[in-house]
C-alpha positions as CSV (number, residue, x, y, z in Angstrom):
1,M,33.5,-39.4,75.5
2,T,35.6,-36.6,77.0
3,H,37.9,-34.4,75.0
4,V,40.8,-36.0,76.9
5,H,39.9,-39.4,75.6
6,L,39.6,-37.9,72.1
7,L,43.0,-36.4,72.5
8,Y,44.4,-39.8,73.4
9,Q,42.8,-41.2,70.3
10,L,44.3,-38.4,68.3
11,Q,47.7,-39.2,69.7
12,Q,47.4,-42.8,68.6
13,I,46.4,-41.6,65.1
14,D,49.3,-39.2,65.0
15,D,51.7,-41.9,66.1
16,E,50.6,-44.3,63.3
17,L,50.6,-41.4,60.8
18,L,54.2,-40.4,61.8
19,A,55.4,-44.0,61.6
20,A,53.8,-44.5,58.2
21,R,55.3,-41.3,56.8
22,R,58.8,-42.1,58.2
23,R,58.7,-45.6,56.7
24,L,57.3,-44.2,53.4
25,Q,60.4,-41.9,53.2
26,V,62.7,-44.9,53.6
27,V,60.7,-46.9,51.0
28,L,60.8,-44.0,48.5
29,Q,64.5,-43.6,49.0
30,E,65.1,-47.3,48.4
31,L,63.0,-47.2,45.2
32,Q,65.5,-44.7,43.8
33,G,67.8,-47.6,43.0
34,S,69.7,-50.5,44.4
35,E,73.3,-50.0,45.5
36,A,74.0,-53.7,45.0
37,L,72.7,-53.5,41.5
38,Q,74.8,-50.4,40.8
39,R,77.9,-52.1,42.1
40,A,77.2,-55.2,40.0
41,Q,76.8,-53.0,36.9
42,Q,80.0,-51.3,37.7
43,R,81.8,-54.6,38.0
44,K,80.5,-55.8,34.7
45,D,81.5,-52.5,33.0
46,A,85.0,-52.7,34.4
47,A,85.3,-56.4,33.4
48,Y,84.1,-55.5,29.9
49,E,86.8,-52.8,29.6
50,L,89.4,-55.2,30.8
51,L,88.3,-57.8,28.3
52,Q,88.3,-55.4,25.4
53,R,91.9,-54.3,26.3
54,A,93.0,-57.9,26.5
55,R,91.4,-58.8,23.2
56,R,93.0,-55.7,21.5
57,K,96.4,-56.7,22.9
58,Q,96.0,-60.3,21.6
59,N,94.9,-59.1,18.2
60,E,97.8,-56.7,17.9
61,L,100.3,-59.4,18.8
62,E,98.6,-61.8,16.4
63,L,98.9,-59.3,13.6
64,E,102.5,-58.6,14.5
65,F,103.3,-62.3,14.7
66,G,101.8,-63.0,11.4
67,S,103.6,-60.1,9.7
68,L,106.9,-61.1,11.3
69,N,106.4,-64.8,10.3
70,A,105.8,-63.8,6.7
71,K,108.9,-61.7,6.7
72,L,110.9,-64.5,8.2
73,K,109.6,-66.9,5.6
74,R,110.6,-64.7,2.7
75,S,114.1,-64.1,4.2
76,E,114.6,-67.8,4.7
77,Q,113.5,-68.5,1.2
78,R,116.1,-66.0,-0.1
79,L,118.8,-67.4,2.2
80,Y,118.3,-71.0,1.1
81,S,117.4,-70.4,-2.5
82,G,121.1,-70.0,-3.6
83,E,120.2,-66.7,-5.3
84,V,122.3,-64.6,-2.9
85,R,126.0,-65.0,-3.6
86,N,127.5,-61.9,-2.3
87,P,129.2,-62.7,1.1
88,K,128.3,-59.4,2.7
89,E,124.7,-59.6,1.6
90,L,124.6,-63.3,2.6
91,S,125.9,-62.5,6.1
92,D,123.4,-59.7,6.5
93,L,120.6,-62.0,5.4
94,Q,121.7,-64.6,7.9
95,Q,121.8,-62.1,10.7
96,E,118.3,-60.9,9.7
97,V,116.9,-64.4,9.8
98,A,118.5,-65.0,13.2
99,S,117.1,-61.7,14.5
100,L,113.7,-62.4,13.2
101,T,113.8,-65.9,14.7
102,R,114.6,-64.5,18.1
103,R,111.9,-61.9,17.8
104,R,109.4,-64.6,16.8
105,G,110.3,-66.6,19.9
106,G,109.7,-63.5,22.1
107,L,106.4,-62.8,20.4
108,E,105.2,-66.3,20.8
109,D,105.7,-65.9,24.6
110,E,104.0,-62.5,24.6
111,L,101.1,-63.9,22.5
112,L,100.7,-66.9,24.8
113,E,100.5,-64.5,27.8
114,A,98.0,-62.3,26.0
115,M,95.8,-65.3,25.2
116,V,95.8,-66.4,28.8
117,A,95.0,-62.9,30.0
118,A,92.2,-62.7,27.4
119,E,90.8,-66.0,28.6
120,E,90.9,-64.9,32.3
121,A,89.4,-61.5,31.4
122,E,86.5,-63.3,29.5
123,A,85.9,-65.5,32.6
124,T,85.8,-62.5,34.8
125,Y,83.4,-60.7,32.5
126,E,81.1,-63.8,32.3
127,Q,81.1,-64.0,36.1
128,A,80.3,-60.3,36.4
129,A,77.6,-60.6,33.8
130,S,76.1,-63.5,35.7
131,Q,76.2,-61.6,39.0
132,L,74.5,-58.6,37.4
133,Q,71.8,-60.8,36.1
134,A,71.2,-62.3,39.5
135,A,71.2,-58.8,41.0
136,E,68.7,-57.6,38.5
137,V,66.3,-60.5,39.3
138,S,66.7,-59.8,43.0
139,W,66.1,-56.1,42.5
140,Q,63.0,-56.7,40.4
141,A,61.5,-58.7,43.3
142,R,62.6,-56.1,45.8
143,H,61.2,-53.3,43.7
144,E,57.9,-55.0,43.4
145,A,57.7,-55.5,47.2
146,L,58.7,-51.9,47.9
147,S,56.2,-50.6,45.4
148,A,53.5,-52.6,47.0
149,E,54.6,-51.4,50.5
150,R,54.6,-47.8,49.2
151,D,51.0,-48.1,48.0
152,R,49.9,-49.6,51.3
153,L,51.7,-46.8,53.3
154,E,50.3,-44.1,51.1
155,G,46.8,-45.5,51.5
156,R,47.3,-45.9,55.2
157,A,48.6,-42.3,55.6
158,E,45.6,-41.0,53.5
159,Q,43.2,-42.9,55.8
160,Q,44.9,-41.7,59.0
161,T,44.9,-38.1,57.7
162,A,41.2,-38.3,57.0
163,A,40.6,-39.8,60.5
164,R,42.7,-37.1,62.1
165,K,40.7,-34.4,60.4
166,E,37.4,-35.9,61.4
167,L,38.5,-36.4,65.0
168,S,40.1,-33.0,65.3
169,A,36.7,-31.4,64.4
170,R,35.2,-33.0,67.5
171,I,37.7,-31.4,69.9
172,D,37.5,-27.8,71.1
173,R,40.2,-25.4,70.0
174,A,41.7,-24.8,73.4
175,S,42.1,-28.6,74.1
176,L,43.5,-29.1,70.6
177,A,46.0,-26.3,71.0
178,A,47.1,-27.7,74.3
179,Y,47.6,-31.1,72.7
180,E,49.6,-29.7,69.8
181,N,51.8,-27.6,72.1
182,A,52.5,-30.5,74.4
183,R,53.2,-32.9,71.5
184,Q,55.7,-30.4,70.0
185,R,57.5,-29.8,73.3
186,R,57.5,-33.4,74.6
187,G,58.9,-35.4,71.8
188,G,55.6,-36.3,70.2
189,I,54.0,-37.6,73.5
190,A,51.3,-35.2,74.5
191,V,49.0,-37.5,76.4
192,A,50.3,-39.6,79.2
193,L,48.6,-42.5,81.0
194,L,47.8,-42.0,84.7
195,Q,48.2,-45.2,86.7
196,D,48.5,-45.7,90.4
197,D,48.5,-41.9,90.8
198,L,51.7,-41.8,88.7
199,C,52.3,-40.1,85.4
200,Q,53.5,-43.0,83.2
201,A,55.6,-40.7,81.0
202,C,57.8,-39.2,83.7
203,G,57.1,-41.4,86.8
204,I,56.1,-38.5,89.1
205,R,53.1,-38.8,91.5
206,V,50.4,-36.3,90.6
207,S,48.6,-34.1,93.1
208,G,45.2,-34.9,94.5
209,T,43.6,-32.0,92.6
210,A,45.0,-33.3,89.3
211,L,43.9,-36.8,90.1
212,R,40.4,-35.7,90.8
213,G,40.3,-33.6,87.6
214,A,41.6,-36.6,85.6
215,R,38.9,-38.8,87.1
216,A,36.3,-36.3,86.2
217,G,37.5,-36.2,82.6
218,E,38.9,-32.8,82.8
219,L,42.0,-31.6,80.9
220,V,44.8,-31.6,83.5
221,T,48.5,-31.8,83.0
222,C,51.4,-33.3,84.9
223,S,53.1,-30.7,87.1
224,S,56.4,-32.3,86.2
225,C,56.4,-32.9,82.5
226,G,53.5,-30.9,81.3
227,R,51.7,-33.7,79.5
228,I,48.0,-34.1,79.5
229,L,46.9,-36.9,81.9
230,I,44.4,-39.6,81.2
231,L,43.4,-42.4,83.5
232,H,44.5,-45.8,82.5
């Protein structure tokens, strides 16, 4: 087997190695965490904060309502007990009962709204918690698949690296240097197939001298793109 054929094999190995390494980078990045899972966690956290605020508001109004109700009850008992006989004091007490009654009505409305808001906040939180749980299950499966792919890619890259080292040792330094130079300058394609007297990389017809050299297994390059030519 000529060095040109070995270089073509080397290019195939390098292509597979590059593809494996690029995919491995993507897999490793994905393994850092799931954006969907992070968003689901953020939604749950936000829903929990909203639920806590709604519950605190409800508890505050319940305490205020209970305190006001007790005060109103005491005032009504004094008003209707017959103990208060002073007209001024009686009038003040009547006004206080009326004011407390109005305030109680307003508090009842506020408390009802707070209870509805708390119920809605709890429903939102439960939905967010359910979505987070589903996202965690999905991420666990995805994580396992990515981990398995990472292991396969690392194993494949290790095999290809070893194969490249072994193959490179069979190629003379000048040919290997020409290959590395062409691969770097020509977008990773150092060796181009020669078919129907045309370089399949750039489409230019090669000279007769180059064609004879390629047929003889010599290291010849395309006069147009500079890639090493190998007969198809």
